[in-house]
N, C-alpha and C positions, 0 to 999 in steps of 0.2 A: 878082318873083322874091326869094326872102329873101337878102339882102345884095347886092343891085343896086341899088346907092345911086342911080348915074346913069341908070338905066332901061335900057340899051341891050342888055341879055341877057345880058351876060357880068359876071363876079364878078373883078378884076382890079386892078391899083393905081390906076386911074383912078377906081374905086369910092372907095378910100380917100382919093385927093384932095378925091373930092367931100364926102366926109363931114367931112374936116378942113374946108374951106373954109365947109361948113354950120356947124359949130361953133363958127367962130372968128367968121365972119360970118354971123350968124342967119338973113339974108335970102338966102342963096346957094341958086339951087334945086335939090331934090333929088327923087328918088322917096322919099317918107316911108314909105312901106309897105316898100318893100326895105331902107330904112336901119333902120328899127324895128325888123325882125324879126331882125337880126343875134345879138340877144342872147335867149336865151331866158327870162332872169332878170326882164324887166321889162316895162313896157306895151308894146303895138306899135303904139302910138299917137305914144310920147314916144322922141324921139332923143337918145341921152345918150354919155358916155364908154363907159359898157357895153357900147354897141352899136359904139363905136370900138375897145376892147378884142378883142372878138368879131371884128370883120373881119381885125383886125391876126392873131390867132389862125388865123382861118381862111387868109388868104394863106401864112404861115408854113407852118401843118400841114395844108391841107386840109379842113379839118372844121369847121363851124360847130356850136355846141353845140345 
């Protein structure tokens, strides 16, 4: 699921925490497909700050790009 970083079937603050942990501690386990698809502006196999920004926008505005 797009934006489901921790793979639990929901998109919420737990996903944001998981994504931050992954970006800070590169070996933190995440659902790569769900995390990398947060941002439509980049490759869906790479998780980066664009995905973090998109996930924050989703949690605030309830809309992924």
